[in-house]
N, C-alpha and C positions, 0 to 999 in steps of 0.2 A: 527488750524494751527497758526492763529494770536496770540492767547493766549499763545501758546508755545513760539513763537518768543519774545513776551513781557517779558515772565518769564526768557528767556535765551538769553538776549541781547548780552552779551559778547561772548557767544558761537556762536551765529548766525553771529556776525561780524567776528569772527575768521574763520568760515567755508567759508563765502563769500569772505574774503580777500585771503585765501589760494586757493580757487577755481579760483578766478580771476587771481591770480599769476600763477597757473597751466595752465590756458587757454592762458595767455600771452606767457609763455614758449613754449607751443605747437604751437601757431600761428607763433612764431619766427622760431621754428623748421620746421614747415610746409612751411614757406616762403623759408627756406634754403634747402629744401629737394631735389630739383632738378626735374628730369624728371620722367615720369611714367616708371617703369620697367615692366618686362614681366607679373608678377602676377597682377599688377595693370591694365595693358592693358587688361588682361582677365576680370577683374571686369568691365571695361568700355565696353568691347565687349558684355558681357551678359546683362548688364544694358541697353545697347543701342538698344535692341530688341524693336519691335513695342509695346508690351504690356506684362503684367505679364504672360499671358498664353504662349506667345512666349518665354519668359525668361525661364519658366519651361521646355518647350519642348526642347529648345536649350541645357540647362543643362543636361537634360535626355539623349540626343543624344551624347553630346560632352564632358561631364565633370562628376565629381563626388561630386560637392558641392551642398549644399541646397539653396533654392531660396530667403529667406526673405531679406537678406542684399541687393541683387541685385535688388529686387523689390523696396525697399526703395530708393536705389541709382537712379533707373529709374525715379521715380517721383521727386527726388531732382534735377536731371539734367533737367527735363522738366521745373521746376520752376526757377532755378537759373543759368542754363547754364552748359557748359562742359569744362571749363578751368581746368587745372591741380589743381590749387589752390581750385577752387570750388568743384571739385570732392573729394578732400581730406578733405574739411571742414566739411562735414556731419559726418564722423567718428570721427573727432577731437572733435566736440561738444558732441557727444554721449559718447565718452571715457572720456572726462573731467568730465562728470557727475558721473563717478565712484569715483571721489575724495570725494564729499560730501556724496555719498552713503556709501563709506567705513567708513566715520566718524560716521554716525548714526547707521550703522550696528555694528561696533565695540563697540560703546558706549552702545548700547542695549544688546549685547551679552557678552561683556567682561567688560571693565570699561572706565571711561572718559579719564584717562591718555593714555591708548592705543589708543583711538580715536584721541586725539590730535597728538600724535607722528606718528601714521600711516598716517594721512592725510598729514602731512608735507613730510613724506618719499615718499608716492606715488606721490605727486605733483612733486617731483624731480627725480623720478625713470626713468632711461633711457629706460628701456624696455617698460614701460607704455607710455612714450613720443613717442618712435618710432612707436608703433602700434596705437597711436592716429593719426599719420600722413599718414599712408599707406591707399591706396584705397583698403582695404581688411576688412574682417569681424572680425579680431582678437581683435581689440579694443572694438568693440561692445560686443564681447564674454566676455571680462573682466567684463563689466557692468552687463550683464545678468547672468553670473555665480555667482557673488556676491549676486545678488537679489534672485536667485533660492536657493542658499545655506542658505541664511538668513531665508526664509520662510520654507525651509525644517527643519531647526533647531527649528524654533518657533512652528511648528505643534506638536512637541513632548512635549511642555509645556501643551497644551490641543488641542484636535482636533476640534478647533473652525472652523466653516464653512467658515468664511471670510479668515482665514489664508490658509485653504486648497485651496480655489479658487485662491488666490494670488500665491500660490506655483504652481498650475497647469498652470496658465497663463504665469508666468515668465519662467517656465521650457519649455513650448511649444515654446515660443519665442526663447529660447536658442537652442532648438532642430532644429528649422527651420532656425537658423542663422549659426550654426557651425556643420559640418558633423560628427566630432568626439564627439559631445556632447552626443550622445546616450550612449557611453561608460561611461561618467561621470554620467549620470542619472541612468544607471544600477548600478554603484557603490553606489550611494545614496540609491537605492532600497535595495541593500544587507545590508548596514549599518542600514537602517530603519527597515528592516525585522528582523534583529538581535535584535534590541531594542524592537520591538513589541512583539516578542516571549519571550524575557527576562522578560518584564513587564506583559506579559499575558493579555494584554488589547488592544483594538482598532485595533486588527489584521485585522478584516473584513474591517473597515474604511480605514486602510492603503492600503490594496489590491485594494479597490475600486478606490483610488486615482490613482494608477498606471494602472488600467484597463482603466480609462478615458484617461490618457496620452497616453496609447498604442493605443487606438481607433483613437484619433486625429493624432497620429504619423504614422498610417498605410501607408498613401500615400508615406511618406518618406522612410519607411522600404522597400517597393517595389522598390522605386527609388534607394536606396543604394544597394540593392541586384542586381539590373540590372547593376549598375555602376561597382560593384565588378566583375560580370561575364564578362562585357565588357573589363575591365582592364586586367583580367586574360588571355584574348585572344591576348593581345598585344605582340609584339616581344620582347620588352625590359621591365625591371622591375625597378621601382623607387629605390627600395632598392639596388639592385645589380649594376645598371647601371648609377645612378646619385649620390645618397647620400652615401658617405662613413660614417662609424661610428667607433669611437674608444673611449676608456675609458675617454679621455679628455672631452667628452660630459658632464660628471657629473660636472666637474669643471666649464665649461662654463655655465651650467644650474644654478649653485649657483652664478656665477658672474652676471647673468641676474636677479636673485632674490635680491641680496644684494649689488651689486656695480653698478657703472655707466660706467664701462668698458664693453660695450655690442656691439658685432658685429654680425649682423644677420646671416652671413654664417660661423661663427667661428667653429662650431662643425663638418662641413664637409670639412674643409680645413686642411689636414694633415700637410702640410708644416708650416702653421701658428701655429698649435698646437705644433709642434716640437720647434718652436721659443719661445713659451710660456714656455715650459719645460726648454729650454736652459737658459732663462732669469728669471727662477723662483725665484732666490735669489737676483735679481736686486732690489734696494731700491724702485723704482717706482712700480714694480710688487708686492712686499711685502706690501707696504702701501696702494696702490690704488686698488689692486685686492684681495690679499690673506687675508689681515686684515679684510675687510668688510665681506668676506665669513666666516671667523672664528667667527666674532661677530654675524652674522646671524645664524650660526649653534648652537651657545651657546643659543640664544633665542629659537630656535626650540626645542632643547633638554629640556630646562627648561619648556616649555609649555607642551611637551609630557609626562614628568614624573609626572605632576600633576594629570593625569588620570581624567581630567575634562570631564563630559558628553557632555558639549557644544562643547569642542574642538573635541571630537570624531565625533559628528554629523556634525560639520561645516568643519572639516579639513580632516577626514579620507577618504571620497569619492575621494578627489583630490589626496591624497597619494596613494590610491589603484589604481586609474587611472594611475598615473605615473609608478607604479610598473608593471601594466599590459602592458603598452606601452613598457617598457624596455624588458619584457619577449618576447613580439611579435617581437621586433627588433632582439634579440638574436636568435629567432626562424626563422628569415629571412622572416617574414610575413609582417612587417611594416617598412616603412622608418621613420626616426626621425630627425627633425630639431627643433631648439629652438622654433620657432613659433607654432609647433605642441604641445608644452607643455605650452601654454598660460594659461590654467586653473590651472595646478599645480604650476606654477611660482607665480601666483597671490595669491594663498592660502598659499604657503610656506612663502611668504613675510608677509602676515597678521599675521599668527600664530607666526612667529619669533619675530615680534614687540611686540605682546602680551606677549611672553615669557619673554622679558626684563622687562615688567611692573610688573611681578610677584616677582622680586627681592625686598626685603624689604628696602634696602639702596637706597632711592630715589635720593639722591645727586649723588651717583655713577652712577645710571641709566641715569640721565640727563647729567652727564659729558661724559659718554661713547657715548650716543646718539648724543650729540653735536659734538663730535669728528668724529663720523661716518658720520653725515650729512656734516661736513666740508670737509671730504675726497670726498664724492659723489658730492658735489657742485663744488669742485675744478676740479674733473674729467669731470663734465658736461660742464664747461665753458672753461677749459684750454686745454683739450686733443684734438688733431687734429682729425677731423672726428667723434666727439662724437654725441650723439643723437640730440643735439641742433644745430650743424653746419654741419650735414651730407649732402653731396652733391652727389646725384645719377646722373650719366651722362650716361643714357642708350639711350633714344630716342631723346635727344636734337639736334636741328638743322636739323633733318631729314625732317620734313615737309617743312621747309624753302627752303632746297636744292631741294627737289622733285618738289615743285611748280615752281622753276626756270627751272628745267631740263626736266620734263616730257611733252610729247605731247599726244594728244588724240589718235594718231595712234600707239603709242608704245604698245608692249606686255611687261608686268611687271611680272617677275618671282621671287618669294620670297621663297627660299627653306624651311625656317623655320619660323613658326608663321605667315603664310601668312594672316590669318583672323585678326590678331592683327595689323599688319603693315598697313593694308588697311586704318586705321584711318588717316594715313598721305598721302595716295595716292589718289589724286583727279582727275587724268587724266590717260588715257591709260586703257588697258584691263588687269586685274590681272589674271594670270594663276591659275587654280584650282588645287593647289598642296600644300601639307604641310607635311614635314617629322616628325614634332613633333607629330601630331595627328596620323600619320601612325605608327611610331615606338613605342611611349609610351602609347598612348590611344587605339590603335587598331581600331580606327574609320574610317581609310582610307586604307583598304587593297589594293585598286586599285593603290595607290601610291607606295606600296611595289612592286607590279607587274610591274609598270611603270619603276622602277629603275632596278630591278633584273630579270625581266621576269617571266612568269607564272610558269615555271617548278621549279625554285629556290624558288619563293615566297611560293609555296605550301609546301616546305620542311622546311622553316624558322619558328622556334619557339624559345622559351626561352632556351630550352634544347640544340637545335642544332645550335643556332645562331653563336657561336664562331667557331664551326667546319666548317661551310660553308663559313664564311666571313673572315677567317684569311688572305687569299691571297689578298682579296680585300682591307682590312684595311692596311695591312703592306707593300704594294707595291704601285707604282704610276699607276698601270694598271687600267684604267677606265672600267666601265661596258659598253660593246658594245651595249647591249640592251637599256640601258639608253640613250646613244648617238643617237641610231636609233629612239627611241620614241620621244626624244626632236626634232629631225629633222622632223619627221612625223607630230607631233602635233603643232609645233610652227614655226620652221625656214622656212618650206615649205609654210607656210601661209603668210609670209611676202612678200611685194612687194619691188622692188628696192628703197632704201632710207628709208624704214621703220626700226624701231629700236627694239632691244631686250634688256631690262634693267633687270639686276640682282641686287636685294637688299638683302644683307646678314648681319646678326648680328654675323656671325661666324669669324669676322676679327681676333680676338686674337687666335682662334684655327686654322684658315687657316695659319697664320704666323708660328705657332708652329707645324704644321701637320707633317713635316718631323722628328722633334724631337720626337713627339708622336710615329710615326712609328718606329723609332729606339729604343725607350723605350720598346715598346710592341712586337718587333720582336722575341725575345726569346719566344717560345711557352708557357713556364710556366708563364711568366709575362703577356702575352696576355690573358691567361686563367683566371688570377686573376684581370684583369683590368676592370674598368667601361667602357662600350662600347658606351654610348650615344654620348658623346662629340666628340671623334675621328670619329665615324661613321657618325654623322650629318655633321661634318666638311669635311669629305671625299666626301660626297654627294655634298655639296656646291662647293668643289674644282673641282669635275667632271663636274658640270654644267658650271662653268667658262671655263674649258678646252674645253668642247664640243662647247661652243659658240665661243671660240677663233679659233677653227679648222673649223668652218662652216660659220662664219660671220666675218665681218671686225671690229676689235677692234677700238673704237673711243677714249675712255678715262675712267679712274676710279676716283672716288671721295672718299676720306677718310672723312666720316662724323664726326666720333669721334672714341674712342678706340674700340667701338663695331661694328658700322655699316660702311659698304662700299657699294658703288654703282658702278656697272660695266656697261658701255654702249657699245653695239654692234650695227652694222648696216648691213642690207642686201645690198650687192653690186653685180654688174654684174660679178665681178671677182671671187666671191666665188661660 
């Protein structure tokens, strides 16, 4: 190692400087990132279990993600603390390591020019920066996927024992970090099997590699199968009832690959997509969005037409993974969001940069690349709410307000994400109720029965959901069973002067509920609508109405654009 550094001083200095620059950018972005949002609160919730065994058990019962990232975060929290900044810093450091890794991988597999250009590009890439900051496993996935792809490509030079061991270890780390990684590794297997049979050698060695991976991955296979069965029993579907999908996804996908105009939710915001189409010929859109996409696609096409064996081994598994996911989306089996394509986005970027390095006119390449970087740098620093200055305002001020307002004798009712919001609730008794787990994960059928009653709960399933709940969703009629159960379980247990506190993050949907009801009132619109948000908002709305009718309303607090706190009190008059 020391000998290599001495022989390549200028290269080492370049890598260190760019990596340090990338880290500074990410720490600045991390500092500006804002509050923990829902998915990050889930990461905290799982990592905050007592030990790794409890983490695995909780994930098995309540979620469908794999445990490695949460176990690492668990020990990181034990050592360094639990502030938002500290929680995000672990992923930030790991993801930043993908910058020097990309340099040495691309230098070894492709060429030195590609390594230099790619390192600078990835250091400034908004998608990479964003997922360096989130308390999620996507940034770590970037690092591990590059590492796995590198050793996968290298074992086909020769089946050297050391390379095989490195591939197995890096791939298992990837599989235990990201739940969709099994699809990527399966795509590697298909490509590798094709090459093994084509060359008619090392077939047995190749199959042994995947047998070893399969054996060590068996616990997760059972885990994923259980999660799939659990999810299939839920009332709502992620695909149908949360995530919309339209063809603008492909444009947004390439924006994440090649430009710095990246918005996490862009692909399932139909209104926003319509705005992009309307402003497609706007100079800003053309220069900052469309032009980088065109440049990226030129590089992609250039690399693919070379029919290079290394490109096939390194890139094709990611491409096949992307195509499989698209097929599953159109088959209504899988939901798709940009973050679910973190592996394809990474490899599309790498291969496209390499494609530009294949052009013989190096002056033109550096000119184009300099202009491309200038556009992306401008977008990163000048565009409002870019990756470097994004401000998430989800849970901010909630803990501060609750610490002032809550008493030990209060009953706290949180209709949605109850187990997550508990992070901010340090007083009172939190009601055992959660519509998210009940509706989307199917882990709390007792809550469905609590809202709609036993008879209707038995009839509700994905097929019959809209048939039975049309009247409930489209009118202001509350569920009398829900009101009765709230009274029996909570209101009646309160003594005079005791309080019932409702904390909801449905504020924006509550305020728009009547508009939503008017929008979906025609039966054909209702049948095509995603049900999760209006249904969960209606449930929160009914809780508030029920408390208003049975208790004395004291006050409400608007915490931010997401959260509201409603305070009710038991009085002798009610």
